[in-house]
C-alpha positions as CSV (number, residue, x, y, z in Angstrom):
1,X,83.8,84.9,75.3
2,X,84.2,81.4,74.7
3,X,88.0,82.0,74.1
4,X,87.9,84.4,77.4
5,X,86.3,81.3,79.4
6,X,88.9,78.9,78.2
7,X,91.9,81.7,79.2
8,X,90.1,81.8,82.6
9,X,89.9,78.3,83.3
10,X,93.6,78.1,82.1
11,X,94.7,80.9,84.9
12,X,92.6,79.0,87.5
13,X,94.8,76.0,86.8
14,X,98.4,77.2,86.1
15,X,98.3,80.9,86.4
16,X,98.9,83.6,84.0
17,X,102.3,84.2,82.2
18,X,103.5,88.0,81.3
19,X,102.7,87.2,77.6
20,X,99.3,86.2,78.4
21,X,98.6,88.9,80.4
22,X,99.8,91.2,77.7
23,X,97.8,89.5,75.0
24,X,94.6,89.8,77.3
25,X,95.2,93.4,78.3
26,X,95.5,94.3,74.2
27,X,91.9,92.8,73.6
28,X,90.6,94.5,76.9
29,X,91.8,97.7,75.4
30,X,90.1,96.7,72.0
31,X,86.9,95.8,73.8
32,X,86.4,99.2,75.9
33,X,87.4,101.8,73.4
34,X,84.6,104.0,73.2
35,X,82.4,102.2,75.7
36,X,80.9,104.8,78.2
37,X,82.4,104.6,81.3
38,X,79.2,104.5,83.3
39,X,78.3,101.3,81.5
40,X,81.0,99.7,82.7
41,X,80.6,100.8,86.5
42,X,77.2,99.7,86.3
43,X,78.2,96.2,85.8
44,X,79.8,96.2,89.2
45,X,76.6,95.1,91.5
46,X,76.0,92.1,88.8
47,X,79.6,91.0,89.1
48,X,79.5,91.5,93.2
49,X,76.6,89.2,93.5
50,X,78.7,86.5,91.6
51,X,81.6,87.2,93.6
52,X,80.2,87.5,97.3
53,X,79.4,83.8,97.7
54,X,83.0,82.9,96.7
55,X,84.5,84.6,99.5
56,X,86.0,82.3,102.5
57,X,84.5,83.2,105.8
58,X,87.9,82.5,107.5
59,X,89.3,85.1,105.3
60,X,87.2,87.7,106.5
61,X,87.7,86.4,110.3
62,X,91.5,87.1,109.4
63,X,90.7,90.6,107.9
64,X,88.4,91.4,110.9
65,X,90.9,90.5,113.4
66,X,93.4,93.0,111.6
67,X,91.2,95.6,112.1
68,X,90.3,94.7,115.8
69,X,94.1,95.0,116.8
70,X,93.8,98.5,115.1
71,X,95.2,98.1,111.6
72,X,93.6,99.0,108.5
73,X,92.5,96.5,105.7
74,X,92.6,96.9,101.7
75,X,91.9,94.9,98.8
76,X,94.6,95.4,96.0
77,X,93.2,93.5,92.7
78,X,93.8,93.8,89.1
79,X,89.8,94.3,88.9
80,X,88.5,97.4,87.8
81,X,88.9,100.2,90.7
82,X,85.0,100.9,91.0
83,X,84.1,97.2,91.8
84,X,87.1,96.9,94.1
85,X,86.1,100.0,96.1
86,X,82.6,98.8,96.3
87,X,83.4,95.4,97.4
88,X,85.5,96.7,100.2
89,X,82.7,98.8,101.3
90,X,80.5,95.9,101.4
91,X,83.0,94.0,103.4
92,X,83.5,96.9,105.8
93,X,86.8,97.1,104.8
94,X,89.0,100.6,104.6
95,X,89.4,100.8,101.1
96,X,90.9,99.2,97.7
97,X,93.4,99.7,94.9
98,X,92.1,98.5,91.3
99,X,93.0,99.4,87.9
100,X,91.8,102.6,86.4
101,X,91.3,103.0,82.9
102,X,91.5,106.1,80.9
103,X,88.2,108.3,80.0
104,X,88.1,111.2,77.5
105,X,85.9,114.4,77.9
106,X,83.0,112.9,76.7
107,X,83.1,110.0,79.3
108,X,84.2,107.4,76.9
109,X,86.7,104.7,77.6
110,X,89.5,105.3,75.5
111,X,91.0,101.9,75.5
112,X,94.1,103.0,77.8
113,X,94.9,102.6,81.4
114,X,94.6,105.4,83.8
115,X,97.7,104.0,85.9
116,X,99.6,100.9,86.5
117,X,97.9,97.6,85.9
118,X,97.3,96.2,89.0
119,X,98.8,93.0,88.3
120,X,102.4,91.6,89.1
121,X,105.0,94.4,89.6
122,X,102.3,96.9,88.8
123,X,100.7,95.9,92.0
124,X,103.6,96.7,94.1
125,X,103.8,99.8,92.2
126,X,100.7,101.0,93.2
127,X,101.5,99.7,97.1
128,X,104.6,101.5,97.0
129,X,103.2,104.5,95.8
130,X,100.4,104.6,98.2
131,X,102.6,103.7,101.1
132,X,104.9,106.8,100.2
133,X,102.1,109.1,100.1
134,X,100.3,108.0,103.6
135,X,103.7,107.3,105.6
136,X,103.0,103.4,105.5
137,X,105.9,101.0,106.5
138,X,105.5,98.0,103.8
139,X,108.3,96.1,106.0
140,X,105.7,95.9,108.9
141,X,102.6,95.4,106.8
142,X,100.8,91.8,105.8
143,X,99.9,90.5,102.2
144,X,97.7,87.6,101.3
145,X,97.5,85.9,98.2
146,X,96.8,82.5,96.7
147,X,98.5,83.1,93.3
148,X,102.3,82.9,92.4
149,X,101.8,86.1,90.3
150,X,101.4,88.1,93.4
151,X,105.1,87.1,94.6
152,X,106.2,90.6,93.9
153,X,103.9,91.7,96.3
154,X,104.2,89.0,98.8
155,X,108.0,89.9,98.5
156,X,107.1,93.7,99.3
157,X,106.1,93.3,102.8
158,X,107.5,92.0,105.9
159,X,104.4,89.5,106.5
160,X,103.6,87.6,103.4
161,X,100.9,84.7,103.8
162,X,99.7,82.3,101.2
163,X,96.2,81.3,101.3
164,X,95.1,78.0,99.7
165,X,98.3,77.8,97.4
166,X,99.0,75.9,94.4
167,X,102.1,73.1,94.4
168,X,104.3,76.0,92.9
169,X,103.5,78.5,95.8
170,X,103.3,76.3,98.5
171,X,106.8,75.2,97.5
172,X,108.1,78.9,97.6
173,X,106.1,79.7,101.0
174,X,108.0,76.5,102.4
175,X,111.3,77.6,101.3
176,X,110.9,81.3,102.3
177,X,109.1,80.3,105.6
178,X,106.0,82.1,105.1
179,X,102.7,81.3,106.9
180,X,100.1,79.3,104.9
181,X,96.2,79.3,105.5
182,X,94.5,76.4,104.1
183,X,90.5,76.4,104.1
184,X,87.7,75.1,101.8
185,X,84.4,76.3,102.9
186,X,82.9,79.1,100.7
187,X,80.8,81.9,102.2
188,X,77.4,81.3,100.5
189,X,76.1,83.2,103.5
190,X,77.2,86.0,102.1
191,X,74.8,86.2,99.2
192,X,71.9,86.0,101.3
193,X,69.8,88.8,99.6
194,X,71.4,89.4,96.8
195,X,72.0,92.3,94.8
196,X,69.7,94.1,97.4
197,X,72.0,93.7,100.1
198,X,74.8,94.8,98.2
199,X,73.5,98.0,97.0
200,X,72.0,98.7,100.6
201,X,75.3,97.9,102.1
202,X,77.2,100.1,99.4
203,X,75.1,102.8,100.0
204,X,75.5,102.5,103.9
205,X,79.0,101.9,104.1
206,X,79.7,104.5,101.6
207,X,79.4,107.3,104.3
208,X,82.5,106.2,105.8
209,X,85.9,107.7,104.3
210,X,87.4,105.1,102.0
211,X,90.4,107.2,100.5
212,X,93.1,108.6,102.9
213,X,95.7,107.4,105.4
214,X,96.0,103.7,105.6
215,X,97.9,103.2,109.0
216,X,100.7,105.1,110.6
217,X,104.2,103.8,109.6
218,X,104.3,102.1,113.1
219,X,101.1,100.1,112.5
220,X,100.4,97.3,109.8
221,X,97.8,96.6,107.1
222,X,96.7,93.1,105.5
223,X,95.9,92.8,101.8
224,X,92.8,90.7,101.0
225,X,93.4,88.7,97.8
226,X,90.5,88.0,95.1
227,X,90.2,84.5,94.2
228,X,91.2,83.4,90.9
229,X,89.0,83.8,87.5
């Protein structure tokens, strides 16, 4: 755990290399192998209690402005798919795509992935597959990120936006003429009642359809990035 904490800090400061990502995925496979899938799913509420206060209110305002303009909004993240879907429901977004893990007939994690790892090129692969299946025009879509590792995703859409970029990403944004958003105030108000609010919101919002078409080809959708770490 101490090693992973150091790796997490290193990612916060410098981002992740392909080599580091492969190393991490190998460790995750070893840790997950043989663990009941339900045990992993049950971690989601505890994780969200820590995530919600770290969401920028300005970013939510951006997301809701897209929705008010008739565009559907989604989270695309390397985090586990169940966590991503739950967070999307709590934030009243239209859905999400996260990393899925292979489960055997006994309900145990095998240590393998259930699809692409939603990171780097894998994130773009998942987006393009979903777009093809639901008649979405990525050239008319928006994507938001604060990490250089998301450059493939940003370049896969017609409207890339960088959020609180580090020096490397800010330089690329200037060269490419991309929009840059900067803000610092974290959304502590989002954790008003902690876990109980998260669970109630998940139950209430869970009635809304999450899977399905994102937007017609003539429309656009944004992607809300998870903050690093």
